[in-house]
N, C-alpha and C positions, 0 to 999 in steps of 0.2 A: 867630287862627283865622278864616278867611273863609267860614264856613258859617252863613248867616243863617236857613236853613230850620229848622223845629222838629225837635229830635232826640227819637226814641223808641227804646226797647229792648223787644223782644218775643222770645219763644221758641216752639219747637214749631210747631204748626199755624198759630198766629197769624203766625209769621215766614214760613211758606210762603205765606200769603195776601198779606202785604205784598210779598214778593218777586215773586209773580205779578203784582201790580198794577204794580210798578216796572218789571219787564221788559217787560210789555205796553206801557207808556207809552214806554219806550226804543225798542222796535221800531217803534212808530207814528211816533216822531220821526225814525228813520233805518232804512231797510229792510234794511241789511246790516251796520251797525257793531256791534262787540262780538261776543262768543262765544256768549252764552246767550239763549235764549228762555224764556218762562214755563214751558213744558213740561219744560225741562231740570231746573229746580229741583224740579218735581213728581216727576220720575223719581228724583232723589236721595232723595226721601222714602220710597222703596219699602221700606227696611229701617231699623231703629233705628240711630242713630249717636251717638257720644259728644257731638256738638254739639247734640243735640235740646234740651237744657236750658240751652244757652249763649245768652246775650243776642246777638241779631242787631241791628245798628245800622241805623236808617233816619232819613232827614231828609225832612220833609213840608212841602209848601206847600199852598195852598188847594185844589189839584186832586189831592192825594195824595202818594205817595212820589216824591221827585225824585232821591234818591241813597240808597245803602245799602252795607253791608259784610256779606257773607255768609260765614260760617265753616262749613265742613263737616269733621267729624272722624270718621274711620272707626275700626272696632274695632282695627285694627292700629296705631293712634296716628299714622297719616298724616293731615295736615291740609291743607285747601285754603282759600285766602282770595280772595274775589272782591269787589273794589270795583266798584260799578255806579253809573252816573249816566245821567240822561236827557240825550241830546245837545241842546245849545242852550238848555237850561233855565237859569233863574237860581236863586240861593239857595245856590250852592256854588262852590268853586274845586276843580278836579280834583286839584291838588297837596295840598290839605288833606284831601280824602277819601282819597287814597292814604296820607298819613301816618297818619290815624286807622285805616285798614285794617291797616297793618302793626303799629301799636302794639296794636291789639285782638287781632290774631292772636298776637302775642308773649306776651300774657297767658295764653293757653290752650294753645298748641302748643309745649311746652318742647323737643320733639324736632325742631322746625323745621316749615316749611310751604311749600307751593307757591302761587304767584300766576300763574295763566294770563292772558296778555295777547295779544289779537289784534292783527295788524299794521294793522288799520283802527280801532283803539280810541283813545279820547282819552288813555289812559294810556301809549301805546306809548313816547313819548319820555321820560316820567318813569321808566318801568321801565328803559329803556336806560341812564339816568344814575344809577340806584340802585346800592346795594351788593349787590343780589341777584345770584345766579349764573344765567345762562341755562342751561336744561336741555333736555329733549326738546321736540319740536315736533309739532303735529298740524295737520290741515287741515279746512276746512269747505267743503262744496259745496251748491249750490242748484239747484233745478229749477223752472221754471215749470210749474204743474200742467197747463196747456193743452198742453204739449209732452210729456206723459208717454207712455211706450210702451204698446202693447197688453198686456193681461194675458196672461202666459205660461200655457200648459197645463202642469200638473204632470207630472213624469215618471211613467211607468207604475207603478201600485201606491201612489201617494202622493195625498193629499187635503189641501186647505187648509180648515181649520175655524177658527172664532173662539171666544172665551171664552164667549159666550152659549150655545154648543152644548155646553159642557162644565162648566156651573156646579156640578154635583155632584162633579166630580173635583178632586183637589188641584191647586193652581195649578202650571202647568208651569215656572215660574221659581223655585220654592221651593228647589231644590238649590243655586242660586248666590246667590239673594237672600234666603233665610231663610224660615222658616215663617210669618212675618207679612206676606209680600209681598201676599197677596190683600187683607188688611185695610187695609194701608197704601196700596195703589193705589186702593182704593175711597174713601179719604179725600181723594183729589185731584180737584179740580173739573174738570180737563181729561181725566181718564181715562175711556175708553169701552171697555167689554168687547168691543164689536163690532169694535174696531180692534186687539184683542189677538189676534194670529194665531198659529196653529201649522200645521206640516205633519206629518201623521201617515202612518206607513207602513201597509201592508195589515194588519199584525198589531197595530196600535194604538199603536205606539211613537211618541213625540214625536221626530221627526227634526230639527226646527228650530223656532224661534219668532222672532217680531219684533213690536214694539209701535209703534203709530202714534198720534200725538197731534195733535188739531186744536184750534187756538185761534180761537174765533169772533170775538174782538176784533181780532186782527191778520191773520186769514185765512192764517196760517202753519201748515203741517203739519211735524211733527218726526218723524223716524224714530230710535227709541232704545228698546231695543237691536235688533240682528240677530244671530242665532246659529244655526249649523248644526252639529249634533253630529258628532264626528269620524268615526263609522262611516257617515255619510251624505254626506260631502263629495263634490264633483265630480259632482253629478247635476243641477245647475241649480236647486237648491231655494232658494237665496238670491234669485235672480232671480224665481223663481215667487212667493215671498212679497212681495218688493219691489214688483213690478208690481201684485199684488193689493192690497197695502196702500195704495200711492199712488193707485190708482184709487178706493179707498174714501175716502181723504182728499179727493180732488177732488169726489166725490159729496156730501161734507159741506159743501163750499164753500171748501176750501183753494185759494188762488191760487198760492202758492209752497210748496215743500217743502225742508227743510234736513236735512243729515246731517253728522256729524263722524266723522273716521277718522284712523288713524295709519299702518297698514301698507300696503305696496304691493299686497298681495292684496286688502285691503278697497277700496283705491282702484280697482283693476281692476273689482271687482264693481259698485261704485256708478257709476263712469263708464260702465260697460257698459249701465246702464239709463237713462242720460241726465243724471245729476248732473254739474255742472261745477264745478271748484274755483274758489273766489272769494277765499279768504283763508287765511292760516296763522296759527298762534298759537305763542308761546313760553311754556313753563312755567318761570317764574323761581323759584329756590329760595332760601329762607332757612334756613341750617343752624342746628342747636341752638346756643344762646347760649354 
């Protein structure tokens, strides 16, 4: 085993804190490599998961985490395994981190698990040579904040508001993310209620919502999630929220903004406001033993 950095195991919010530091360090080391930013992991924290009390593995050098294995287990017994390393750092060998990741996931995910690997990731060749089965693919797009489009005017009868204006109302994502979403988001260091946007109809219905995350260490903004309810589709509301949210990210100091997507419809919406595809990722599958 060629991992000389110190190994630690932590759970829950302590794991989110270490994962945040690891992903920030990785992003500062390489502006585009890998799938995830610190805000991605914080978004995953929005609702309780089976993995909340599962040990997450990290390896630390004198400057903090240099590698890690993140396990995420949803209520439906679907599991995701993410080996993460800081590009160019010493103290680990990618193949050894990969092997530890798969072994650790196998201990907890008896029904199998997915390992997403970006095509610009240090693990891409290791994944291709592995016994895992390639599954679905998704894409990541980036935008320079300086090139952002002008903020779109909402369609007639709709208004963009943020969470600071609706603090007394139940959180608008509770139907899909659970009743603890407000509490869990507020536990995240990168969550900002002023970047938690909704589009409301004239009668007060939430027609759509989107959440924007600014990381002051990396100057990266993340868009996750974006949702327009079915009854309000095809009115330009996604573009309205995206242009408003990205403008707020730029005002916070974001230099670049990232989004991930799978469908052609999502690709059209995001490309339409200026995101450009930069990489794809394959979700490799380990079936039940």
